[in-house]
TIGU-164252 format. One line per field, with one value per atom (N, C-alpha, C): residue in three letters; x, y, z. Coordinates in Angstrom, 3 decimals. Layout:
TIGU-164252
aa [Ala|...] $
c1 [X|...] $
c2 [Y|...] $
c3 [Z|...] $
end
This chain:
TIGU-164252
aa [Unk|Unk|Unk|Unk|Unk|Unk|Unk|Unk|Unk|Unk|Unk|Unk|Unk|Unk|Unk|Unk|Unk|Unk|Unk|Unk|Unk|Unk|Unk|Unk|Unk|Unk|Unk|Unk|Unk|Unk|Unk|Unk|Unk|Unk|Unk|Unk|Unk|Unk|Unk|Unk|Unk|Unk|Unk|Unk|Unk|Unk|Unk|Unk|Unk|Unk|Unk|Unk|Unk|Unk|Unk|Unk|Unk|Unk|Unk|Unk|Unk|Unk|Unk|Unk|Unk|Unk|Unk|Unk|Unk|Unk|Unk|Unk|Unk|Unk|Unk|Unk|Unk|Unk|Unk|Unk|Unk|Unk|Unk|Unk|Unk|Unk|Unk|Unk|Unk|Unk|Unk|Unk|Unk|Unk|Unk|Unk|Unk|Unk|Unk|Unk|Unk|Unk|Unk|Unk|Unk|Unk|Unk|Unk|Unk|Unk|Unk|Unk|Unk|Unk|Unk|Unk|Unk|Unk|Unk|Unk|Unk|Unk|Unk|Unk|Unk|Unk|Unk|Unk|Unk|Unk|Unk|Unk|Unk|Unk|Unk|Unk|Unk|Unk|Unk|Unk|Unk|Unk|Unk|Unk|Unk|Unk|Unk|Unk|Unk|Unk|Unk|Unk|Unk|Unk|Unk|Unk|Unk|Unk|Unk|Unk|Unk|Unk|Unk|Unk|Unk|Unk|Unk|Unk|Unk|Unk|Unk|Unk|Unk|Unk|Unk|Unk|Unk|Unk|Unk|Unk|Unk|Unk|Unk|Unk|Unk|Unk|Unk|Unk|Unk|Unk|Unk|Unk|Unk|Unk|Unk|Unk|Unk|Unk|Unk|Unk|Unk|Unk|Unk|Unk|Unk|Unk|Unk|Unk|Unk|Unk|Unk|Unk|Unk|Unk|Unk|Unk|Unk|Unk|Unk|Unk|Unk|Unk|Unk|Unk|Unk|Unk|Unk|Unk|Unk|Unk|Unk|Unk|Unk|Unk|Unk|Unk|Unk|Unk|Unk|Unk|Unk|Unk|Unk|Unk|Unk|Unk|Unk|Unk|Unk|Unk|Unk|Unk|Unk|Unk|Unk|Unk|Unk|Unk|Unk|Unk|Unk|Unk|Unk|Unk|Unk|Unk|Unk|Unk|Unk|Unk|Unk|Unk|Unk|Unk|Unk|Unk|Unk|Unk|Unk|Unk|Unk|Unk|Unk|Unk|Unk|Unk|Unk|Unk|Unk|Unk|Unk|Unk|Unk|Unk|Unk|Unk|Unk|Unk|Unk|Unk|Unk|Unk|Unk|Unk|Unk|Unk|Unk|Unk|Unk|Unk|Unk|Unk|Unk|Unk|Unk|Unk|Unk|Unk|Unk|Unk|Unk|Unk|Unk|Unk|Unk|Unk|Unk|Unk|Unk|Unk|Unk|Unk|Unk|Unk|Unk|Unk|Unk|Unk|Unk|Unk|Unk|Unk|Unk|Unk|Unk|Unk|Unk|Unk|Unk|Unk|Unk|Unk|Unk|Unk|Unk|Unk|Unk|Unk|Unk|Unk|Unk|Unk|Unk|Unk|Unk|Unk|Unk|Unk|Unk|Unk|Unk|Unk|Unk|Unk|Unk|Unk|Unk|Unk|Unk|Unk|Unk|Unk|Unk|Unk|Unk|Unk|Unk|Unk|Unk|Unk|Unk|Unk|Unk|Unk|Unk|Unk|Unk|Unk|Unk|Unk|Unk|Unk|Unk|Unk|Unk|Unk|Unk|Unk|Unk|Unk|Unk|Unk|Unk|Unk|Unk|Unk|Unk|Unk|Unk|Unk|Unk|Unk|Unk|Unk|Unk|Unk|Unk|Unk|Unk|Unk|Unk|Unk|Unk|Unk|Unk|Unk|Unk|Unk|Unk|Unk|Unk|Unk|Unk|Unk|Unk|Unk|Unk|Unk|Unk|Unk|Unk|Unk|Unk|Unk|Unk|Unk|Unk|Unk|Unk|Unk|Unk|Unk|Unk|Unk|Unk|Unk|Unk|Unk|Unk|Unk|Unk|Unk|Unk|Unk|Unk|Unk|Unk|Unk|Unk|Unk|Unk|Unk|Unk|Unk|Unk|Unk|Unk|Unk|Unk|Unk|Unk|Unk|Unk|Unk|Unk|Unk|Unk|Unk|Unk|Unk|Unk|Unk|Unk|Unk|Unk|Unk|Unk|Unk|Unk|Unk|Unk|Unk|Unk|Unk|Unk|Unk|Unk|Unk|Unk|Unk|Unk|Unk|Unk|Unk|Unk|Unk|Unk|Unk|Unk|Unk|Unk|Unk|Unk|Unk|Unk|Unk|Unk|Unk|Unk|Unk|Unk|Unk|Unk|Unk|Unk|Unk|Unk|Unk|Unk|Unk|Unk|Unk|Unk|Unk|Unk|Unk|Unk|Unk|Unk|Unk|Unk|Unk|Unk|Unk|Unk|Unk|Unk|Unk|Unk|Unk|Unk|Unk|Unk|Unk|Unk|Unk|Unk|Unk|Unk|Unk|Unk|Unk|Unk|Unk|Unk|Unk|Unk|Unk|Unk|Unk|Unk|Unk|Unk|Unk|Unk|Unk|Unk|Unk|Unk|Unk|Unk|Unk|Unk|Unk|Unk|Unk|Unk|Unk|Unk|Unk|Unk|Unk|Unk|Unk|Unk|Unk|Unk|Unk|Unk|Unk|Unk|Unk|Unk|Unk|Unk|Unk|Unk|Unk|Unk|Unk|Unk|Unk|Unk|Unk|Unk|Unk|Unk|Unk|Unk|Unk|Unk|Unk|Unk|Unk|Unk|Unk|Unk|Unk|Unk|Unk|Unk|Unk|Unk|Unk|Unk|Unk|Unk|Unk|Unk|Unk|Unk|Unk|Unk|Unk|Unk|Unk|Unk|Unk|Unk|Unk|Unk|Unk|Unk|Unk|Unk|Unk|Unk|Unk|Unk|Unk|Unk|Unk|Unk|Unk|Unk|Unk|Unk|Unk|Unk|Unk|Unk|Unk|Unk|Unk|Unk|Unk|Unk|Unk|Unk|Unk|Unk|Unk|Unk|Unk|Unk|Unk|Unk|Unk|Unk|Unk|Unk|Unk|Unk|Unk|Unk|Unk|Unk|Unk|Unk|Unk|Unk|Unk|Unk|Unk|Unk|Unk|Unk|Unk|Unk|Unk|Unk|Unk|Unk|Unk|Unk|Unk|Unk|Unk|Unk|Unk|Unk|Unk|Unk|Unk|Unk|Unk|Unk|Unk|Unk|Unk|Unk|Unk|Unk|Unk|Unk|Unk|Unk|Unk|Unk|Unk|Unk|Unk|Unk|Unk|Unk|Unk|Unk|Unk|Unk|Unk|Unk|Unk|Unk|Unk|Unk|Unk|Unk|Unk|Unk|Unk|Unk|Unk|Unk|Unk|Unk|Unk|Unk|Unk|Unk|Unk|Unk|Unk|Unk|Unk|Unk|Unk|Unk|Unk|Unk|Unk|Unk|Unk|Unk|Unk|Unk|Unk|Unk|Unk|Unk|Unk] $
c1 [-11.097|-9.354|-8.775|-8.400|-8.046|-6.783|-6.340|-4.914|-3.823|-3.443|-2.246|-2.207|-3.252|-3.720|-3.208|-3.294|-2.989|-1.376|-1.148|0.196|1.569|0.794|1.070|1.292|-0.171|0.023|0.679|0.521|1.690|2.451|3.179|4.727|5.288|4.088|4.390|4.210|3.178|3.016|4.452|4.758|5.575|7.188|7.226|8.517|8.867|9.529|9.656|10.944|11.473|12.269|13.378|14.642|15.817|15.879|15.049|15.153|13.529|12.989|11.809|11.821|11.602|11.600|10.435|9.764|8.071|8.036|6.867|6.484|6.713|6.965|7.212|8.624|8.822|10.116|10.876|11.992|13.233|13.169|13.458|13.932|12.555|11.864|9.723|10.306|10.621|10.983|11.875|13.463|14.287|13.855|12.702|11.830|11.570|10.446|9.728|9.705|11.083|11.976|12.892|12.508|13.233|12.486|13.383|13.337|13.417|12.616|12.825|12.425|12.785|13.047|12.366|11.446|10.886|10.848|11.218|11.780|10.483|9.599|8.634|7.392|6.693|5.727|4.048|3.211|1.372|0.941|0.076|-0.225|-2.158|-2.619|-3.690|-4.453|-5.691|-7.004|-8.363|-8.689|-9.807|-11.018|-12.822|-13.285|-14.624|-15.478|-16.828|-18.058|-18.858|-19.726|-20.930|-22.003|-23.531|-24.439|-25.189|-26.738|-25.875|-25.098|-24.632|-23.664|-23.488|-22.531|-21.466|-20.306|-18.293|-18.158|-18.598|-18.237|-16.836|-16.184|-14.412|-13.854|-12.449|-11.654|-10.384|-9.087|-8.397|-7.516|-6.087|-5.014|-3.704|-2.885|-1.125|-0.566|0.097|1.749|2.224|2.491|3.079|4.077|4.936|6.397|6.279|6.841|6.288|7.644|7.705|9.021|7.912|8.608|7.968|8.753|8.403|8.955|8.229|8.605|8.062|8.894|8.556|8.479|8.299|8.581|7.868|8.589|7.895|8.280|7.869|8.663|7.743|8.241|7.772|8.131|8.852|9.578|10.699|10.078|8.996|8.915|7.107|6.227|5.404|4.982|5.054|4.615|3.508|3.203|2.670|3.260|2.639|3.180|2.911|3.853|3.456|4.097|3.057|3.857|3.371|4.250|4.159|4.731|3.841|4.963|3.790|4.529|3.880|4.719|3.900|4.394|3.961|4.783|4.383|4.999|3.445|3.355|3.108|3.639|3.705|4.147|3.449|3.182|2.002|2.186|1.181|0.358|-1.171|-1.711|-2.538|-2.963|-4.079|-5.373|-5.990|-7.414|-8.451|-9.318|-10.541|-11.823|-12.310|-13.838|-14.055|-15.185|-15.711|-15.932|-16.434|-16.272|-18.157|-18.105|-19.864|-20.652|-20.122|-21.403|-21.423|-20.330|-20.702|-19.738|-18.810|-17.851|-16.866|-16.276|-15.062|-13.476|-13.340|-12.154|-10.962|-9.970|-9.040|-7.550|-6.965|-5.766|-4.765|-3.745|-3.056|-3.059|-3.107|-3.674|-2.155|-2.122|-0.826|-1.164|-0.545|-0.721|-0.207|-0.703|0.285|-0.686|-0.162|-1.294|-0.050|-0.609|0.421|-0.795|0.023|-0.791|-0.248|-0.818|0.310|-0.869|-0.374|-1.320|-0.180|-1.276|-0.173|-1.399|-0.528|-1.108|-0.495|-1.286|-1.452|-1.730|-0.911|-0.902|-0.904|-0.611|-0.362|-0.355|1.143|1.689|1.379|0.874|0.792|1.976|2.612|3.360|3.285|3.588|3.091|4.316|5.528|6.327|7.148|7.151|7.565|6.730|5.730|4.302|3.964|3.681|3.397|1.779|0.674|-0.426|-0.537|-0.865|-0.937|-2.225|-3.144|-4.233|-4.210|-4.829|-4.346|-5.785|-5.340|-6.219|-5.268|-5.826|-4.927|-5.995|-5.147|-5.608|-4.611|-5.709|-4.377|-5.109|-4.430|-5.317|-4.939|-5.615|-5.164|-5.564|-4.304|-4.941|-4.299|-5.595|-5.041|-5.790|-4.561|-4.689|-4.079|-4.872|-5.012|-5.325|-4.647|-4.117|-5.343|-6.163|-6.425|-6.546|-5.495|-5.207|-6.177|-7.335|-7.803|-7.496|-5.658|-5.792|-5.073|-5.015|-4.379|-2.910|-2.433|-1.354|-1.705|-2.939|-2.988|-4.062|-5.209|-5.691|-6.830|-7.464|-8.653|-8.242|-8.369|-7.833|-8.943|-8.767|-9.319|-8.788|-8.853|-8.474|-9.412|-9.058|-9.751|-9.542|-9.911|-8.979|-9.900|-9.151|-10.396|-9.434|-10.120|-9.525|-10.176|-9.229|-10.030|-9.772|-10.106|-10.438|-10.560|-9.466|-9.556|-8.704|-9.575|-9.380|-7.891|-7.098|-6.330|-5.517|-4.972|-4.767|-3.353|-2.633|-1.072|-0.481|-0.720|0.022|1.734|2.837|4.640|4.569|5.929|5.759|7.954|8.594|10.120|10.276|10.640|11.451|12.625|13.494|14.890|14.824|16.955|16.962|17.249|17.187|16.988|15.964|15.114|14.111|12.696|12.068|10.254|9.581|8.521|7.337|5.782|5.759|4.377|3.176|1.777|0.718|-0.020|-0.717|-1.528|-2.632|-3.983|-5.217|-5.839|-6.690|-7.096|-8.603|-9.404|-10.911|-11.571|-12.094|-12.593|-13.356|-13.435|-14.279|-13.523|-13.770|-13.393|-14.063|-13.218|-14.006|-13.625|-15.168|-14.480|-14.215|-14.870|-14.301|-14.765|-13.709|-14.267|-13.621|-13.976|-13.434|-13.321|-12.406|-12.645|-12.098|-12.372|-11.914|-11.654|-10.941|-10.602|-11.567|-12.958|-14.224|-14.796|-15.246|-15.916|-15.286|-14.272|-12.994|-14.184|-13.977|-14.908|-15.815|-16.223|-17.263|-16.655|-16.803|-16.422|-17.691|-17.192|-18.432|-17.640|-18.661|-19.220|-19.455|-18.584|-18.862|-19.409|-20.001|-20.581|-19.528|-19.578|-18.723|-18.303|-17.847|-17.814|-16.653|-16.562|-15.719|-14.867|-13.424|-11.677|-10.988|-10.544|-9.870|-8.479|-7.828|-6.102|-5.195|-5.011|-4.226|-2.919|-2.011|-0.207|0.374|1.618|2.302|4.153|4.688|6.273|7.133|8.607|9.277|10.940|10.778|12.210|13.562|14.444|15.739|16.831|16.974|18.949|19.907|19.971|21.448|22.553|22.522|23.361|22.490|23.649|22.501|21.580|21.863|21.239|20.659|20.981|20.788|19.899|18.501|17.694|17.585|16.469|16.212|14.622|13.834|12.597|12.161|10.632|10.057|8.783|7.734|6.432|5.180|4.195|3.160|1.897|1.401|-0.009|-0.974|-2.251|-3.381|-4.752|-4.755|-5.926|-7.344|-8.284|-9.777|-10.203|-11.210|-11.731|-12.685|-13.868|-14.577|-15.064|-15.997|-16.426|-18.370|-19.065|-20.407|-20.614|-21.873|-22.171|-22.676|-21.762|-22.222|-23.717|-24.292|-25.308|-25.100|-26.466|-26.355|-26.422|-24.958|-25.027|-25.081|-26.219|-26.197|-24.939|-25.326|-24.023|-24.122|-25.838|-26.198|-26.909|-27.730|-28.468|-29.070|-29.506|-30.808|-29.822|-28.841|-27.644|-26.934|-27.040|-26.715|-25.374|-24.485|-23.324|-22.953|-22.913|-22.402|-21.139|-20.703|-19.678|-20.169|-19.866|-20.769|-20.154|-20.824|-19.872|-18.717|-17.807|-16.627|-15.609|-14.667|-13.535|-12.486|-11.799|-10.306|-9.662|-8.644|-7.983|-6.404|-5.870|-3.876|-3.453|-2.407|-1.475|-0.329|0.387|2.076|2.747|4.311|4.975|6.219|7.388|8.280|9.292|10.713|11.831|12.555|12.446|12.948|14.131|14.858|16.033|15.930|16.224|15.636|16.815|17.145|18.009|16.910|17.655|17.171|17.422|16.703|17.275|16.624] $
c2 [-12.718|-13.004|-13.122|-14.429|-15.040|-14.228|-13.955|-13.365|-14.065|-15.102|-15.043|-14.894|-14.263|-13.566|-12.147|-12.128|-10.554|-10.298|-11.237|-11.130|-11.102|-12.399|-12.394|-11.443|-11.082|-10.110|-8.763|-7.748|-7.649|-7.060|-8.892|-8.494|-8.508|-9.037|-9.067|-7.909|-6.685|-5.414|-4.990|-5.156|-3.996|-4.075|-5.492|-5.734|-4.651|-4.291|-3.153|-3.800|-2.784|-3.006|-2.195|-1.654|-0.759|0.725|1.153|2.758|3.306|3.807|4.365|5.689|6.520|7.903|8.216|8.051|8.484|9.579|10.016|11.527|11.431|9.981|10.068|10.902|11.595|12.122|11.062|11.107|10.155|9.679|10.635|10.503|9.736|9.924|8.971|8.176|7.844|6.492|5.369|5.894|5.730|5.032|6.156|5.891|4.598|4.248|3.518|1.854|1.785|0.531|0.150|-1.112|-1.295|-2.895|-3.334|-4.164|-3.771|-3.509|-2.874|-3.997|-3.663|-4.316|-2.864|-3.339|-2.208|-2.680|-1.594|-1.744|-0.764|-1.179|0.127|-0.656|-0.036|-0.565|-0.704|-0.863|-0.612|-0.605|0.897|0.792|0.227|-0.947|-1.302|-0.719|-0.543|-0.199|-1.051|-1.672|-2.670|-2.708|-2.704|-2.291|-3.177|-3.840|-4.612|-3.262|-3.980|-2.944|-3.809|-3.717|-4.225|-3.600|-3.406|-2.419|-1.345|-0.647|0.702|0.710|-0.397|-0.349|-0.813|-0.650|-1.494|-2.566|-3.912|-4.773|-4.944|-4.706|-5.083|-3.830|-3.536|-3.140|-3.318|-2.932|-2.973|-2.098|-2.123|-1.347|-1.012|-0.755|-1.123|-0.660|-0.870|-0.213|-1.661|-2.534|-3.772|-3.180|-3.552|-4.163|-5.041|-4.169|-4.666|-4.802|-5.908|-5.750|-5.969|-5.893|-5.864|-6.359|-6.045|-6.378|-6.277|-5.138|-4.814|-5.068|-4.963|-5.211|-4.464|-3.441|-2.616|-2.263|-2.670|-2.528|-1.252|-0.158|0.346|0.052|-0.064|-0.574|0.569|-0.051|1.206|1.326|1.124|1.265|1.477|0.914|1.415|1.646|2.290|3.012|2.428|0.971|0.234|0.095|0.327|0.376|-1.148|-2.322|-3.290|-3.420|-3.922|-3.883|-5.140|-5.522|-7.204|-6.661|-6.885|-6.860|-7.949|-7.861|-8.450|-7.996|-7.971|-7.372|-8.245|-8.392|-9.242|-8.466|-8.373|-7.409|-8.623|-8.551|-9.113|-8.683|-8.565|-8.023|-8.038|-7.133|-7.678|-5.948|-6.463|-4.877|-5.040|-3.843|-4.051|-4.324|-5.264|-5.481|-5.340|-4.526|-4.053|-4.419|-5.598|-5.919|-6.443|-7.722|-8.271|-9.965|-10.543|-12.037|-11.998|-13.273|-13.856|-13.276|-13.520|-13.476|-12.201|-11.277|-10.003|-8.820|-9.990|-9.377|-9.047|-7.480|-7.037|-7.253|-7.073|-8.593|-7.412|-6.759|-6.359|-7.314|-7.573|-7.791|-7.933|-8.331|-8.467|-9.038|-9.025|-9.606|-9.511|-11.043|-11.600|-11.599|-10.786|-10.540|-11.143|-11.734|-12.000|-11.460|-10.721|-10.085|-10.156|-10.566|-10.967|-10.636|-9.336|-8.773|-8.901|-9.206|-8.872|-8.404|-8.027|-7.472|-7.453|-7.088|-6.912|-6.046|-5.410|-3.956|-3.753|-3.157|-2.794|-1.555|-0.233|0.658|1.258|2.758|2.966|4.604|4.693|6.486|7.185|8.436|9.498|10.644|11.302|12.459|13.273|14.663|15.965|16.866|16.918|17.209|16.409|17.167|16.550|16.181|15.750|15.462|14.253|12.585|11.434|11.310|10.933|10.226|8.991|8.174|6.931|6.276|5.570|5.130|3.502|2.849|1.607|0.450|-0.719|-1.660|-1.946|-2.885|-3.175|-4.992|-5.494|-7.144|-7.510|-7.426|-8.075|-9.299|-9.716|-10.476|-10.258|-10.546|-9.737|-10.953|-11.184|-12.481|-11.869|-11.707|-11.314|-12.451|-13.335|-14.168|-13.095|-13.863|-12.949|-14.008|-13.755|-14.621|-14.045|-13.984|-13.139|-13.966|-13.728|-14.532|-14.316|-15.846|-15.611|-17.059|-16.112|-17.049|-18.234|-18.867|-20.342|-19.945|-20.746|-20.883|-20.718|-20.980|-20.984|-19.742|-19.039|-18.581|-18.478|-17.558|-17.514|-17.062|-17.847|-17.847|-17.534|-16.746|-16.449|-16.302|-16.179|-16.090|-15.093|-13.964|-13.242|-13.362|-13.265|-13.311|-12.863|-11.995|-11.397|-11.373|-10.704|-10.388|-8.931|-7.953|-6.752|-6.482|-6.157|-5.387|-3.994|-3.058|-1.432|-1.080|0.368|1.398|2.346|2.329|3.416|4.253|5.440|6.510|7.093|7.470|7.822|9.414|10.360|11.172|11.151|11.404|11.764|12.736|13.856|14.572|14.423|15.046|14.845|16.377|16.205|17.473|18.310|17.039|16.806|16.369|15.488|14.561|13.787|13.630|12.623|12.398|12.891|13.092|12.845|11.859|11.966|12.012|12.621|12.682|12.187|10.814|10.398|10.196|10.439|10.778|9.968|8.708|7.514|7.563|7.121|6.807|5.421|4.444|3.102|3.474|2.862|2.586|1.614|0.655|-0.728|-1.219|-2.675|-3.840|-4.623|-4.984|-6.354|-7.269|-8.550|-10.096|-10.910|-11.966|-13.000|-12.773|-11.874|-11.860|-13.087|-13.601|-14.998|-14.913|-15.439|-15.710|-17.136|-17.461|-18.260|-18.538|-19.507|-19.507|-20.872|-20.692|-22.483|-22.794|-21.659|-22.295|-23.380|-23.307|-23.521|-24.299|-25.201|-25.709|-26.274|-26.128|-26.555|-25.394|-24.457|-23.420|-21.970|-21.615|-20.443|-19.669|-18.388|-17.187|-16.971|-16.243|-15.738|-14.152|-13.013|-11.731|-11.541|-10.127|-9.145|-7.846|-8.134|-7.206|-5.772|-5.062|-3.402|-2.373|-1.491|-0.346|-0.747|-0.543|-0.715|0.372|1.121|2.652|2.760|3.261|3.617|4.707|5.722|7.115|6.806|7.214|6.985|8.111|8.515|9.717|8.590|8.672|8.014|9.539|9.239|10.084|9.235|9.228|8.313|9.536|9.094|9.865|8.785|8.987|8.252|8.973|7.770|8.231|8.236|6.980|6.554|6.234|5.944|5.637|4.451|3.553|2.119|2.067|2.716|2.558|3.562|3.407|4.675|3.982|5.103|5.370|5.710|5.627|6.108|6.528|6.670|6.585|7.163|5.892|6.474|6.380|6.932|6.766|6.177|5.423|4.926|4.786|5.260|4.768|4.059|2.955|1.819|1.733|1.685|1.442|0.496|-0.287|-1.658|-1.847|-2.538|-3.089|-4.522|-5.257|-6.635|-6.384|-6.823|-6.629|-7.814|-7.944|-8.792|-10.451|-11.314|-12.854|-13.416|-14.290|-14.921|-15.408|-16.004|-16.798|-18.322|-18.744|-20.102|-21.078|-22.167|-22.937|-23.738|-23.708|-24.424|-25.296|-25.948|-26.836|-25.979|-27.117|-26.403|-25.134|-25.173|-24.197|-22.876|-23.132|-21.673|-21.417|-20.338|-19.898|-18.714|-18.681|-17.805|-16.663|-15.992|-15.255|-13.643|-13.207|-11.991|-10.977|-9.969|-8.805|-7.375|-6.447|-5.673|-5.319|-5.077|-4.305|-3.835|-2.889|-1.897|-1.832|-1.884|-1.997|-0.521|0.347|1.247|0.675|0.953|1.030|1.723|2.445|3.271|3.441|2.878|2.296|3.491|2.885|3.991|3.492|3.504|2.325|3.241|2.657|3.194|2.548|2.564|1.511|1.479|0.710|0.242|-0.176|0.377|-0.272|-0.352|-1.495|-1.384|-0.845|0.119|0.980|0.176|-0.185|-0.549|0.333] $
c3 [-2.413|-2.227|-0.895|-1.151|0.306|1.418|2.370|2.725|2.140|1.304|0.731|-0.918|-1.156|-2.786|-2.916|-1.530|-1.516|-1.027|-0.282|-0.194|-1.718|-2.145|-3.500|-4.501|-4.684|-5.477|-5.286|-4.076|-3.648|-3.800|-3.372|-4.155|-5.007|-6.388|-7.784|-8.215|-7.652|-8.076|-7.447|-6.284|-5.913|-6.273|-7.019|-7.694|-8.586|-8.952|-10.446|-10.949|-12.002|-12.298|-11.671|-12.495|-12.007|-11.674|-12.814|-12.821|-13.251|-11.751|-12.216|-12.038|-13.199|-12.688|-12.761|-12.025|-11.201|-10.276|-10.225|-9.875|-8.241|-7.103|-6.331|-5.673|-4.617|-4.051|-4.228|-4.335|-3.963|-2.690|-1.729|0.006|-0.218|-0.423|0.538|0.251|-1.498|-2.216|-1.399|-0.863|-0.058|1.187|1.863|3.136|3.233|2.189|1.784|1.453|1.000|1.320|1.646|2.877|4.243|4.743|5.620|6.559|8.130|8.880|10.580|11.220|12.382|13.810|14.556|15.251|16.493|17.334|18.853|20.162|21.045|21.569|22.082|23.407|23.569|24.249|23.734|23.977|23.904|25.490|25.122|26.271|26.204|26.898|26.868|27.629|26.852|27.938|27.468|28.019|27.906|29.018|28.131|29.123|28.442|29.159|28.844|29.576|28.959|29.003|29.320|30.373|29.955|30.875|30.160|30.136|31.126|30.509|30.969|32.212|32.770|33.605|33.337|33.834|33.415|34.023|33.938|34.621|35.184|34.417|34.404|33.373|34.157|32.741|32.936|32.433|32.713|31.971|32.475|31.639|31.998|31.301|31.614|30.637|30.379|29.706|29.428|27.888|27.481|27.225|26.959|26.429|25.203|23.774|22.697|21.855|21.192|19.710|18.165|17.239|16.100|14.876|13.751|12.525|11.377|10.364|9.347|7.752|6.650|5.788|4.986|4.157|3.008|1.948|0.509|-1.026|-1.499|-2.102|-2.985|-4.683|-5.586|-6.812|-7.430|-7.666|-8.828|-10.028|-11.009|-12.538|-12.160|-10.854|-10.851|-9.609|-8.431|-7.521|-6.339|-5.970|-5.331|-4.385|-3.279|-1.778|-1.107|-0.839|-0.427|1.160|1.815|3.683|4.360|4.771|5.967|7.065|8.200|9.470|10.569|11.969|13.100|14.114|15.253|16.404|17.716|18.641|19.577|21.272|22.034|23.163|24.868|25.748|26.647|27.940|28.635|30.084|30.904|32.109|32.982|32.755|32.962|33.557|34.489|34.939|36.352|36.135|36.085|36.285|36.997|36.860|38.156|37.681|38.493|37.897|39.173|38.950|39.993|39.684|40.595|40.828|40.233|39.543|39.480|40.592|41.731|42.928|43.275|42.334|42.566|43.765|44.158|44.853|44.405|44.552|43.921|43.708|42.648|42.265|41.734|42.019|41.446|41.662|40.174|40.541|39.257|39.046|37.859|36.499|35.567|34.586|33.547|33.336|32.413|30.864|30.139|28.573|27.599|26.436|25.173|24.062|23.141|22.064|21.093|20.150|18.827|17.799|16.617|15.668|14.596|13.686|12.059|10.964|9.912|8.882|7.138|6.518|5.104|4.758|3.657|3.188|1.500|0.446|-0.686|-1.118|-1.195|-1.932|-3.066|-3.401|-4.692|-4.139|-4.525|-4.227|-5.316|-4.734|-6.012|-5.684|-6.195|-5.701|-6.028|-5.409|-5.540|-5.056|-5.713|-5.156|-4.007|-2.696|-1.862|-0.904|-1.420|-0.928|-1.331|-1.004|-1.550|-0.574|-1.445|-0.892|-1.785|-0.321|-0.814|0.088|-0.867|-0.419|-0.699|0.171|-0.005|0.796|0.903|1.789|2.935|3.995|5.012|5.479|5.510|5.957|7.334|8.540|9.740|10.486|11.500|12.564|13.949|14.560|16.359|17.309|18.003|19.072|20.305|21.263|22.349|24.109|24.641|26.061|27.014|27.587|29.211|30.212|31.161|32.800|33.813|34.199|35.580|36.914|37.496|38.411|39.878|39.665|40.973|42.085|42.556|43.442|43.555|41.984|41.389|40.806|41.012|39.611|38.219|37.821|36.361|36.023|37.078|37.035|35.907|36.116|34.952|33.530|32.396|31.175|30.178|29.316|28.178|26.746|26.118|24.255|23.642|23.190|22.323|20.726|19.655|18.478|17.483|16.466|15.197|13.953|12.789|11.740|11.204|10.623|10.378|8.957|8.366|6.906|6.567|5.869|6.467|5.025|4.879|3.967|4.702|4.139|4.729|3.332|3.930|3.558|4.561|3.655|4.516|3.264|4.166|3.598|3.867|3.364|3.541|2.599|3.949|3.584|3.788|2.562|2.520|2.980|4.510|4.890|4.721|4.610|3.826|2.842|2.287|1.993|2.515|3.893|4.584|5.786|5.527|7.088|6.071|6.393|6.033|6.926|7.024|8.362|7.773|8.433|7.394|8.697|8.163|8.601|8.353|9.016|8.209|9.052|8.277|9.085|8.378|9.162|8.428|9.542|8.478|9.045|8.421|9.055|8.622|9.875|10.022|10.784|11.200|11.908|12.558|12.196|11.686|11.064|12.233|12.308|12.971|14.340|14.727|16.207|17.407|18.250|19.025|20.323|21.328|23.137|22.691|23.390|24.618|25.827|26.988|27.926|28.652|29.355|30.454|31.258|31.016|32.154|31.592|30.324|29.607|28.481|28.688|27.424|26.088|24.886|24.012|23.675|24.346|24.273|23.519|22.123|21.102|21.498|21.952|21.953|20.666|19.858|18.871|18.605|18.827|18.937|17.754|18.160|16.840|16.565|14.878|14.304|14.961|15.105|15.122|14.543|14.329|13.706|14.340|13.676|13.677|12.827|13.786|13.421|13.889|12.639|13.647|12.967|13.572|13.338|14.018|13.082|13.452|13.069|13.507|13.057|13.211|11.819|11.918|11.733|12.051|11.427|11.271|9.705|9.258|9.061|9.286|9.659|8.613|7.430|7.004|7.465|8.677|9.243|8.302|7.465|6.446|4.951|4.376|3.097|3.233|3.716|3.491|5.019|6.271|7.519|7.570|8.696|8.784|10.317|11.097|12.125|12.011|12.907|13.324|14.469|14.289|15.884|15.410|15.982|15.648|16.802|16.354|17.575|17.077|17.313|16.307|17.903|17.331|18.008|18.060|18.213|17.825|18.256|17.807|18.786|18.077|18.486|17.999|18.918|18.459|19.310|19.510|20.567|20.238|20.197|19.811|19.888|20.837|21.605|22.537|21.940|22.629|21.816|22.070|21.771|22.139|23.695|23.875|25.509|25.271|25.333|25.609|26.563|26.404|27.721|28.239|29.469|30.110|30.932|31.233|31.893|33.502|34.105|35.059|34.953|33.713|33.548|33.454|33.060|33.335|32.038|31.948|30.260|30.648|29.983|29.492|28.219|28.346|27.363|27.677|26.228|26.142|26.339|27.123|26.140|25.996|25.178|24.415|24.857|24.572|24.986|23.883|24.302|23.699|24.187|23.104|22.794|22.887|23.484|23.023|23.158|22.088|22.195|21.825|22.731|22.149|22.139|21.069|20.832|20.421|21.276|20.826|20.646|19.375|19.073|18.388|18.476|17.724|17.012|15.837|14.798|14.133|13.652|13.035|11.651|10.234|9.462|8.481|7.796|6.389|5.480|4.565|3.379|2.023|1.314|-0.479|-1.440] $
end
């Protein structure tokens, strides 16, 4: 099943009629039908490992914006979610040059993420449990400045597929607390750079995981405000060795990314 089939199936299943008297709490239903915008930031922590050493790493806080659409069906409690976010800013790079000379600098970052998910909600009074699946795409462009205007540029990318589980509590008629988790694997991870144009490093697939916490408050009937915190961790495996001439070779080592995100959201709920 490709990504567009997932999107089409989700929209079909989640669109329901006008009167559903299911088991999911009404406050939770209202909280899960929205179009929202988010403003916040991303704490980026990245490091590469090679034979027990850390040749380079970087970390820093990057401003982020996002949008998300969520629809919980009225006749059948299928939940469809579609969202995207963009983060741009500088992080601190600590590493070294190829000759072993230590090198510290700032790195420019552009991070784009998108995801689509489908689940089914089970209601238990003021509590709802929603298992599901999620597919996503991740792109990270970084520019490590080596004293030139353009710098050394890399672009990492991958997709991921994960099983998801979300528990939601209606704390009152206007407030919903959500705790979620997801676990899966990266798919098709790659890296390219401007040092060897045309060369694509094919990286190894590794586990992908995320936990999240969200508080939704209905300020008015159709206007909700929220705050959410999430932690995502994923990794890439070492690439093959690629020849680049003069009996030289290049490869990309193992790496790990840890991201902590904080967002404030404003949504129109329907």
